[in-house]
Each structure stands twice: as C-alpha cells, then as structure tokens.
PDB file of N, CA, C and O in Angstrom, chain B, residues numbered from 101:
ATOM      1  N   UNK B 101      52.291  60.046  29.023  1.00  0.00           N
ATOM      2  CA  UNK B 101      51.918  59.861  28.481  1.00  0.00           C
ATOM      3  C   UNK B 101      50.968  59.046  28.135  1.00  0.00           C
ATOM      4  O   UNK B 101      50.361  58.383  28.977  1.00  0.00           O
ATOM      5  N   UNK B 102      50.665  58.975  26.597  1.00  0.00           N
ATOM      6  CA  UNK B 102      49.034  59.097  27.044  1.00  0.00           C
ATOM      7  C   UNK B 102      48.196  57.019  27.355  1.00  0.00           C
ATOM      8  O   UNK B 102      48.866  56.030  27.059  1.00  0.00           O
ATOM      9  N   UNK B 103      47.147  56.942  27.788  1.00  0.00           N
ATOM     10  CA  UNK B 103      46.426  55.377  27.763  1.00  0.00           C
ATOM     11  C   UNK B 103      45.462  55.775  26.822  1.00  0.00           C
ATOM     12  O   UNK B 103      44.717  56.621  26.328  1.00  0.00           O
ATOM     13  N   UNK B 104      46.057  54.354  26.895  1.00  0.00           N
ATOM     14  CA  UNK B 104      43.895  54.406  25.548  1.00  0.00           C
ATOM     15  C   UNK B 104      43.051  53.317  26.586  1.00  0.00           C
ATOM     16  O   UNK B 104      43.674  52.590  27.361  1.00  0.00           O
ATOM     17  N   UNK B 105      41.653  53.308  26.499  1.00  0.00           N
ATOM     18  CA  UNK B 105      40.816  52.343  26.594  1.00  0.00           C
ATOM     19  C   UNK B 105      39.876  51.640  25.662  1.00  0.00           C
ATOM     20  O   UNK B 105      40.462  51.365  24.615  1.00  0.00           O
ATOM     21  N   UNK B 106      39.193  51.428  25.666  1.00  0.00           N
ATOM     22  CA  UNK B 106      38.366  50.421  24.996  1.00  0.00           C
ATOM     23  C   UNK B 106      37.451  51.348  24.226  1.00  0.00           C
ATOM     24  O   UNK B 106      36.783  50.834  23.329  1.00  0.00           O
ATOM     25  N   UNK B 107      37.321  52.746  24.473  1.00  0.00           N
ATOM     26  CA  UNK B 107      36.504  53.410  23.352  1.00  0.00           C
ATOM     27  C   UNK B 107      37.662  54.755  22.631  1.00  0.00           C
ATOM     28  O   UNK B 107      37.512  55.864  22.119  1.00  0.00           O
ATOM     29  N   UNK B 108      38.999  53.697  23.032  1.00  0.00           N
ATOM     30  CA  UNK B 108      40.008  54.533  21.885  1.00  0.00           C
ATOM     31  C   UNK B 108      40.166  53.821  20.245  1.00  0.00           C
ATOM     32  O   UNK B 108      40.648  52.825  19.704  1.00  0.00           O
ATOM     33  N   UNK B 109      39.616  54.729  19.996  1.00  0.00           N
ATOM     34  CA  UNK B 109      39.357  54.565  17.782  1.00  0.00           C
ATOM     35  C   UNK B 109      40.772  53.734  17.590  1.00  0.00           C
ATOM     36  O   UNK B 109      41.654  53.996  18.408  1.00  0.00           O
ATOM     37  N   UNK B 110      41.056  52.754  16.572  1.00  0.00           N
ATOM     38  CA  UNK B 110      41.997  52.523  16.673  1.00  0.00           C
ATOM     39  C   UNK B 110      42.694  53.304  15.066  1.00  0.00           C
ATOM     40  O   UNK B 110      43.879  53.126  14.784  1.00  0.00           O
ATOM     41  N   UNK B 111      42.203  53.747  14.583  1.00  0.00           N
ATOM     42  CA  UNK B 111      43.044  54.874  14.322  1.00  0.00           C
ATOM     43  C   UNK B 111      44.072  55.755  15.212  1.00  0.00           C
ATOM     44  O   UNK B 111      45.283  55.920  15.364  1.00  0.00           O
ATOM     45  N   UNK B 112      43.308  56.038  15.515  1.00  0.00           N
ATOM     46  CA  UNK B 112      43.370  57.245  16.241  1.00  0.00           C
ATOM     47  C   UNK B 112      44.975  56.398  17.361  1.00  0.00           C
ATOM     48  O   UNK B 112      45.941  56.912  17.925  1.00  0.00           O
ATOM     49  N   UNK B 113      44.510  55.006  17.214  1.00  0.00           N
ATOM     50  CA  UNK B 113      46.118  54.546  18.490  1.00  0.00           C
ATOM     51  C   UNK B 113      47.095  54.678  17.357  1.00  0.00           C
ATOM     52  O   UNK B 113      48.110  55.345  17.161  1.00  0.00           O
ATOM     53  N   UNK B 114      46.266  53.613  16.557  1.00  0.00           N
ATOM     54  CA  UNK B 114      48.268  54.168  15.300  1.00  0.00           C
ATOM     55  C   UNK B 114      48.606  55.536  15.342  1.00  0.00           C
ATOM     56  O   UNK B 114      49.772  55.927  15.285  1.00  0.00           O
ATOM     57  N   UNK B 115      47.423  56.430  15.458  1.00  0.00           N
ATOM     58  CA  UNK B 115      48.619  57.923  15.334  1.00  0.00           C
ATOM     59  C   UNK B 115      49.177  57.729  16.455  1.00  0.00           C
ATOM     60  O   UNK B 115      50.388  57.949  16.488  1.00  0.00           O
ATOM     61  N   UNK B 116      48.804  57.473  17.151  1.00  0.00           N
ATOM     62  CA  UNK B 116      49.566  57.769  18.757  1.00  0.00           C
ATOM     63  C   UNK B 116      51.124  56.637  18.852  1.00  0.00           C
ATOM     64  O   UNK B 116      52.128  56.757  19.555  1.00  0.00           O
ATOM     65  N   UNK B 117      50.860  55.885  18.121  1.00  0.00           N
ATOM     66  CA  UNK B 117      51.999  54.840  18.316  1.00  0.00           C
ATOM     67  C   UNK B 117      51.808  54.136  17.051  1.00  0.00           C
ATOM     68  O   UNK B 117      50.622  53.807  17.083  1.00  0.00           O
ATOM     69  N   UNK B 118      52.351  53.691  15.874  1.00  0.00           N
ATOM     70  CA  UNK B 118      52.476  52.724  15.408  1.00  0.00           C
ATOM     71  C   UNK B 118      52.642  51.535  15.108  1.00  0.00           C
ATOM     72  O   UNK B 118      52.284  50.733  14.245  1.00  0.00           O
ATOM     73  N   UNK B 119      53.622  51.613  16.524  1.00  0.00           N
ATOM     74  CA  UNK B 119      54.103  50.337  16.827  1.00  0.00           C
ATOM     75  C   UNK B 119      52.998  49.157  17.418  1.00  0.00           C
ATOM     76  O   UNK B 119      53.095  48.000  17.008  1.00  0.00           O
ATOM     77  N   UNK B 120      51.791  49.599  18.552  1.00  0.00           N
ATOM     78  CA  UNK B 120      51.013  49.427  18.953  1.00  0.00           C
ATOM     79  C   UNK B 120      49.982  48.392  17.778  1.00  0.00           C
ATOM     80  O   UNK B 120      49.138  47.632  18.252  1.00  0.00           O
ATOM     81  N   UNK B 121      50.128  48.465  16.717  1.00  0.00           N
ATOM     82  CA  UNK B 121      49.887  47.910  15.827  1.00  0.00           C
ATOM     83  C   UNK B 121      49.608  46.131  16.086  1.00  0.00           C
ATOM     84  O   UNK B 121      48.540  45.518  16.094  1.00  0.00           O
ATOM     85  N   UNK B 122      51.048  45.618  16.288  1.00  0.00           N
ATOM     86  CA  UNK B 122      51.681  44.277  16.664  1.00  0.00           C
ATOM     87  C   UNK B 122      50.676  44.171  17.845  1.00  0.00           C
ATOM     88  O   UNK B 122      51.338  44.607  18.786  1.00  0.00           O
ATOM     89  N   UNK B 123      50.335  44.078  17.978  1.00  0.00           N
ATOM     90  CA  UNK B 123      48.563  44.137  19.051  1.00  0.00           C
ATOM     91  C   UNK B 123      47.438  43.117  18.400  1.00  0.00           C
ATOM     92  O   UNK B 123      46.987  41.977  18.514  1.00  0.00           O
ATOM     93  N   UNK B 124      47.288  44.514  17.526  1.00  0.00           N
ATOM     94  CA  UNK B 124      46.204  44.102  16.517  1.00  0.00           C
ATOM     95  C   UNK B 124      45.965  43.110  16.261  1.00  0.00           C
ATOM     96  O   UNK B 124      44.928  42.490  16.495  1.00  0.00           O
ATOM     97  N   UNK B 125      47.670  42.515  15.286  1.00  0.00           N
ATOM     98  CA  UNK B 125      47.895  42.106  14.458  1.00  0.00           C
ATOM     99  C   UNK B 125      48.032  40.752  15.326  1.00  0.00           C
ATOM    100  O   UNK B 125      48.565  39.981  14.528  1.00  0.00           O
ATOM    101  N   UNK B 126      47.861  40.137  16.388  1.00  0.00           N
ATOM    102  CA  UNK B 126      47.999  39.018  17.345  1.00  0.00           C
ATOM    103  C   UNK B 126      46.638  39.001  17.448  1.00  0.00           C
ATOM    104  O   UNK B 126      46.317  37.814  17.397  1.00  0.00           O
ATOM    105  N   UNK B 127      45.921  39.505  17.534  1.00  0.00           N
ATOM    106  CA  UNK B 127      44.096  39.421  18.177  1.00  0.00           C
ATOM    107  C   UNK B 127      43.040  39.034  16.083  1.00  0.00           C
ATOM    108  O   UNK B 127      41.918  38.866  15.605  1.00  0.00           O
ATOM    109  N   UNK B 128      45.109  39.145  15.516  1.00  0.00           N
ATOM    110  CA  UNK B 128      43.917  39.137  13.478  1.00  0.00           C
ATOM    111  C   UNK B 128      43.570  39.626  13.016  1.00  0.00           C
ATOM    112  O   UNK B 128      43.099  39.329  11.918  1.00  0.00           O
ATOM    113  N   UNK B 129      43.555  40.968  13.647  1.00  0.00           N
ATOM    114  CA  UNK B 129      43.272  42.335  13.110  1.00  0.00           C
ATOM    115  C   UNK B 129      44.514  43.056  11.496  1.00  0.00           C
ATOM    116  O   UNK B 129      45.027  44.173  11.429  1.00  0.00           O
ATOM    117  N   UNK B 130      44.607  42.054  10.600  1.00  0.00           N
ATOM    118  CA  UNK B 130      45.461  42.195   9.327  1.00  0.00           C
ATOM    119  C   UNK B 130      45.724  43.409   8.411  1.00  0.00           C
ATOM    120  O   UNK B 130      46.653  43.867   7.746  1.00  0.00           O
ATOM    121  N   UNK B 131      43.974  43.805   8.816  1.00  0.00           N
ATOM    122  CA  UNK B 131      44.310  45.762   7.682  1.00  0.00           C
ATOM    123  C   UNK B 131      43.809  46.180   8.011  1.00  0.00           C
ATOM    124  O   UNK B 131      42.605  46.321   7.799  1.00  0.00           O
ATOM    125  N   UNK B 132      45.061  46.993   9.345  1.00  0.00           N
ATOM    126  CA  UNK B 132      45.053  48.268  10.094  1.00  0.00           C
ATOM    127  C   UNK B 132      45.066  49.264   8.911  1.00  0.00           C
ATOM    128  O   UNK B 132      44.793  50.444   9.130  1.00  0.00           O
ATOM    129  N   UNK B 133      45.439  48.742   7.386  1.00  0.00           N
ATOM    130  CA  UNK B 133      45.201  50.615   6.474  1.00  0.00           C
ATOM    131  C   UNK B 133      43.345  50.830   6.344  1.00  0.00           C
ATOM    132  O   UNK B 133      42.674  51.846   6.162  1.00  0.00           O
ATOM    133  N   UNK B 134      42.926  49.294   6.543  1.00  0.00           N
ATOM    134  CA  UNK B 134      41.519  49.763   5.633  1.00  0.00           C
ATOM    135  C   UNK B 134      41.058  50.785   6.096  1.00  0.00           C
ATOM    136  O   UNK B 134      41.821  51.228   6.954  1.00  0.00           O
ATOM    137  N   UNK B 135      39.596  51.791   5.865  1.00  0.00           N
ATOM    138  CA  UNK B 135      38.825  52.048   6.412  1.00  0.00           C
ATOM    139  C   UNK B 135      38.304  51.476   7.642  1.00  0.00           C
ATOM    140  O   UNK B 135      38.624  51.989   8.714  1.00  0.00           O
ATOM    141  N   UNK B 136      37.254  50.098   7.581  1.00  0.00           N
ATOM    142  CA  UNK B 136      36.896  50.076   8.801  1.00  0.00           C
ATOM    143  C   UNK B 136      38.144  50.043  10.090  1.00  0.00           C
ATOM    144  O   UNK B 136      38.073  50.498  11.232  1.00  0.00           O
ATOM    145  N   UNK B 137      38.824  49.609   9.677  1.00  0.00           N
ATOM    146  CA  UNK B 137      39.586  49.361  10.832  1.00  0.00           C
ATOM    147  C   UNK B 137      40.362  51.226  11.737  1.00  0.00           C
ATOM    148  O   UNK B 137      40.674  51.588  12.872  1.00  0.00           O
ATOM    149  N   UNK B 138      40.338  51.747  10.548  1.00  0.00           N
ATOM    150  CA  UNK B 138      40.860  52.786  11.062  1.00  0.00           C
ATOM    151  C   UNK B 138      39.515  53.448  11.993  1.00  0.00           C
ATOM    152  O   UNK B 138      39.738  54.232  12.915  1.00  0.00           O
ATOM    153  N   UNK B 139      38.271  53.068  11.662  1.00  0.00           N
ATOM    154  CA  UNK B 139      37.425  54.333  12.129  1.00  0.00           C
ATOM    155  C   UNK B 139      36.279  53.002  13.652  1.00  0.00           C
ATOM    156  O   UNK B 139      35.149  53.028  14.140  1.00  0.00           O
ATOM    157  N   UNK B 140      37.034  52.449  13.730  1.00  0.00           N
ATOM    158  CA  UNK B 140      36.371  51.312  14.791  1.00  0.00           C
ATOM    159  C   UNK B 140      37.269  51.653  16.185  1.00  0.00           C
ATOM    160  O   UNK B 140      38.434  51.963  16.437  1.00  0.00           O
ATOM    161  N   UNK B 141      36.220  51.447  16.817  1.00  0.00           N
ATOM    162  CA  UNK B 141      37.325  51.895  18.809  1.00  0.00           C
ATOM    163  C   UNK B 141      38.223  50.260  18.909  1.00  0.00           C
ATOM    164  O   UNK B 141      38.557  49.597  17.927  1.00  0.00           O
ATOM    165  N   UNK B 142      38.341  50.082  19.611  1.00  0.00           N
ATOM    166  CA  UNK B 142      38.783  48.915  20.147  1.00  0.00           C
ATOM    167  C   UNK B 142      38.140  47.732  21.107  1.00  0.00           C
ATOM    168  O   UNK B 142      38.537  46.612  21.428  1.00  0.00           O
ATOM    169  N   UNK B 143      36.866  48.568  21.437  1.00  0.00           N
ATOM    170  CA  UNK B 143      35.483  47.126  21.766  1.00  0.00           C
ATOM    171  C   UNK B 143      35.497  46.541  20.520  1.00  0.00           C
ATOM    172  O   UNK B 143      35.813  45.373  20.293  1.00  0.00           O
ATOM    173  N   UNK B 144      35.123  47.431  19.649  1.00  0.00           N
ATOM    174  CA  UNK B 144      34.424  46.978  18.626  1.00  0.00           C
ATOM    175  C   UNK B 144      35.330  45.566  17.863  1.00  0.00           C
ATOM    176  O   UNK B 144      34.971  44.390  17.806  1.00  0.00           O
ATOM    177  N   UNK B 145      36.723  46.271  17.286  1.00  0.00           N
ATOM    178  CA  UNK B 145      37.048  45.580  17.214  1.00  0.00           C
ATOM    179  C   UNK B 145      37.867  44.174  18.370  1.00  0.00           C
ATOM    180  O   UNK B 145      38.849  43.723  17.781  1.00  0.00           O
ATOM    181  N   UNK B 146      37.731  43.740  19.244  1.00  0.00           N
ATOM    182  CA  UNK B 146      37.914  42.706  20.179  1.00  0.00           C
ATOM    183  C   UNK B 146      37.071  42.384  19.849  1.00  0.00           C
ATOM    184  O   UNK B 146      37.354  41.403  19.160  1.00  0.00           O
ATOM    185  N   UNK B 147      35.186  42.650  19.836  1.00  0.00           N
ATOM    186  CA  UNK B 147      34.296  41.845  19.774  1.00  0.00           C
ATOM    187  C   UNK B 147      34.027  41.369  18.194  1.00  0.00           C
ATOM    188  O   UNK B 147      32.989  40.718  18.068  1.00  0.00           O
ATOM    189  N   UNK B 148      34.739  41.572  17.053  1.00  0.00           N
ATOM    190  CA  UNK B 148      34.878  40.793  15.771  1.00  0.00           C
ATOM    191  C   UNK B 148      35.572  40.400  16.214  1.00  0.00           C
ATOM    192  O   UNK B 148      34.965  40.134  17.251  1.00  0.00           O
ATOM    193  N   UNK B 149      36.721  39.980  16.404  1.00  0.00           N
ATOM    194  CA  UNK B 149      37.621  38.958  16.380  1.00  0.00           C
ATOM    195  C   UNK B 149      37.684  38.158  18.048  1.00  0.00           C
ATOM    196  O   UNK B 149      38.496  37.237  18.131  1.00  0.00           O
ATOM    197  N   UNK B 150      37.127  38.385  18.913  1.00  0.00           N
ATOM    198  CA  UNK B 150      36.827  37.502  19.463  1.00  0.00           C
ATOM    199  C   UNK B 150      37.620  37.192  21.111  1.00  0.00           C
ATOM    200  O   UNK B 150      37.732  36.321  21.974  1.00  0.00           O
ATOM    201  N   UNK B 151      38.133  38.938  20.698  1.00  0.00           N
ATOM    202  CA  UNK B 151      39.198  38.685  22.153  1.00  0.00           C
ATOM    203  C   UNK B 151      39.059  40.120  23.464  1.00  0.00           C
ATOM    204  O   UNK B 151      38.570  41.206  23.152  1.00  0.00           O
ATOM    205  N   UNK B 152      39.402  39.921  24.387  1.00  0.00           N
ATOM    206  CA  UNK B 152      38.966  40.866  25.855  1.00  0.00           C
ATOM    207  C   UNK B 152      39.606  41.658  25.110  1.00  0.00           C
ATOM    208  O   UNK B 152      40.654  41.433  24.504  1.00  0.00           O
ATOM    209  N   UNK B 153      38.696  43.044  25.153  1.00  0.00           N
ATOM    210  CA  UNK B 153      39.031  44.175  25.586  1.00  0.00           C
ATOM    211  C   UNK B 153      40.063  44.566  26.502  1.00  0.00           C
ATOM    212  O   UNK B 153      41.085  45.205  26.254  1.00  0.00           O
ATOM    213  N   UNK B 154      39.805  44.266  27.203  1.00  0.00           N
ATOM    214  CA  UNK B 154      40.188  44.416  28.477  1.00  0.00           C
ATOM    215  C   UNK B 154      41.805  44.269  28.366  1.00  0.00           C
ATOM    216  O   UNK B 154      42.606  45.198  28.473  1.00  0.00           O
ATOM    217  N   UNK B 155      42.128  42.832  28.115  1.00  0.00           N
ATOM    218  CA  UNK B 155      43.394  42.368  27.717  1.00  0.00           C
ATOM    219  C   UNK B 155      44.142  43.322  27.098  1.00  0.00           C
ATOM    220  O   UNK B 155      45.114  43.890  27.596  1.00  0.00           O
ATOM    221  N   UNK B 156      43.569  43.544  25.722  1.00  0.00           N
ATOM    222  CA  UNK B 156      44.617  44.248  25.131  1.00  0.00           C
ATOM    223  C   UNK B 156      44.611  46.488  25.682  1.00  0.00           C
ATOM    224  O   UNK B 156      45.149  47.589  25.566  1.00  0.00           O
ATOM    225  N   UNK B 157      43.674  45.783  26.181  1.00  0.00           N
ATOM    226  CA  UNK B 157      44.078  48.211  26.556  1.00  0.00           C
ATOM    227  C   UNK B 157      44.894  47.279  27.937  1.00  0.00           C
ATOM    228  O   UNK B 157      46.053  47.683  27.857  1.00  0.00           O
ATOM    229  N   UNK B 158      44.855  46.564  28.768  1.00  0.00           N
ATOM    230  CA  UNK B 158      45.940  45.989  29.723  1.00  0.00           C
ATOM    231  C   UNK B 158      47.719  45.948  28.701  1.00  0.00           C
ATOM    232  O   UNK B 158      48.602  45.832  29.550  1.00  0.00           O
ATOM    233  N   UNK B 159      48.042  45.980  27.954  1.00  0.00           N
ATOM    234  CA  UNK B 159      48.953  45.224  27.630  1.00  0.00           C
ATOM    235  C   UNK B 159      49.518  46.262  26.153  1.00  0.00           C
ATOM    236  O   UNK B 159      50.663  46.399  25.722  1.00  0.00           O
ATOM    237  N   UNK B 160      48.268  46.843  25.673  1.00  0.00           N
ATOM    238  CA  UNK B 160      48.910  48.150  24.724  1.00  0.00           C
ATOM    239  C   UNK B 160      48.990  49.185  25.426  1.00  0.00           C
ATOM    240  O   UNK B 160      49.673  50.014  24.826  1.00  0.00           O
ATOM    241  N   UNK B 161      48.535  49.663  26.675  1.00  0.00           N
ATOM    242  CA  UNK B 161      49.535  51.269  27.979  1.00  0.00           C
ATOM    243  C   UNK B 161      50.337  50.070  28.909  1.00  0.00           C
ATOM    244  O   UNK B 161      50.616  50.668  29.949  1.00  0.00           O
ATOM    245  N   UNK B 162      50.846  48.643  29.031  1.00  0.00           N
ATOM    246  CA  UNK B 162      51.696  48.954  29.827  1.00  0.00           C
ATOM    247  C   UNK B 162      53.262  48.648  27.855  1.00  0.00           C
ATOM    248  O   UNK B 162      54.409  48.203  27.902  1.00  0.00           O
ATOM    249  N   UNK B 163      52.731  48.975  27.010  1.00  0.00           N
ATOM    250  CA  UNK B 163      54.087  48.828  26.320  1.00  0.00           C
ATOM    251  C   UNK B 163      53.708  50.543  26.631  1.00  0.00           C
ATOM    252  O   UNK B 163      53.680  50.680  27.854  1.00  0.00           O
ATOM    253  N   UNK B 164      53.421  51.829  25.950  1.00  0.00           N
ATOM    254  CA  UNK B 164      52.914  52.454  26.390  1.00  0.00           C
ATOM    255  C   UNK B 164      53.832  52.750  27.295  1.00  0.00           C
ATOM    256  O   UNK B 164      54.838  53.275  26.816  1.00  0.00           O
ATOM    257  N   UNK B 165      53.831  52.620  28.247  1.00  0.00           N
ATOM    258  CA  UNK B 165      54.746  52.734  29.144  1.00  0.00           C
ATOM    259  C   UNK B 165      55.475  52.372  29.745  1.00  0.00           C
ATOM    260  O   UNK B 165      55.932  52.759  30.820  1.00  0.00           O
ATOM    261  N   UNK B 166      55.795  51.145  28.792  1.00  0.00           N
ATOM    262  CA  UNK B 166      57.321  50.438  29.115  1.00  0.00           C
ATOM    263  C   UNK B 166      57.936  51.979  28.160  1.00  0.00           C
ATOM    264  O   UNK B 166      58.775  52.873  28.271  1.00  0.00           O
ATOM    265  N   UNK B 167      57.285  51.696  27.595  1.00  0.00           N
ATOM    266  CA  UNK B 167      58.717  52.687  26.017  1.00  0.00           C
ATOM    267  C   UNK B 167      58.559  54.299  26.343  1.00  0.00           C
ATOM    268  O   UNK B 167      59.441  54.964  25.801  1.00  0.00           O
ATOM    269  N   UNK B 168      57.768  54.930  26.992  1.00  0.00           N
ATOM    270  CA  UNK B 168      57.310  55.990  27.617  1.00  0.00           C
ATOM    271  C   UNK B 168      59.071  56.218  28.879  1.00  0.00           C
ATOM    272  O   UNK B 168      59.815  57.165  29.133  1.00  0.00           O
ATOM    273  N   UNK B 169      59.023  55.212  29.172  1.00  0.00           N
ATOM    274  CA  UNK B 169      60.126  55.279  30.411  1.00  0.00           C
ATOM    275  C   UNK B 169      61.832  55.456  29.807  1.00  0.00           C
ATOM    276  O   UNK B 169      62.788  56.219  29.953  1.00  0.00           O
ATOM    277  N   UNK B 170      61.534  54.439  29.196  1.00  0.00           N
ATOM    278  CA  UNK B 170      62.942  54.918  28.631  1.00  0.00           C
ATOM    279  C   UNK B 170      63.903  55.906  28.182  1.00  0.00           C
ATOM    280  O   UNK B 170      65.020  55.553  27.805  1.00  0.00           O
TER     281      UNK B 170
END
C-alpha cells in the first residue's frame, strides 16, 4: 500500500489513485487538471485553501488503506 504525506505532490497522488481527487475537491480544489495543482504538494494545497494538511493526509491514507484491504 502507498502512504502519502504532506510533501506528496498532488499530481503524484492522482496518479497513485484518481479517486483521491474527491478529498481535494472537498477542500475546494476543483481544478485538479490545471498545471499548478498537478505540481504543488498537499501541504501547499492545504495552505492555499485554509485546510489542515494532517487531517487531509490522514483521510487519504485511511482511504488508500481500506481500499487496499478490500
């Protein structure tokens, strides 16, 4: 199973599992295909959108873990 952290690049995360985009959309990151969003880290995305990166990383890792277990 892949684990992400605050330094994971958004584009890499979407390459790992495109379904994780739903967590980014929940924080207001709706343009997932624009060049800037594909090159920024989760920490940078959270800063821009006023969200807690730890909370987002935990949600994504929980999702990936549950998905790997199914």
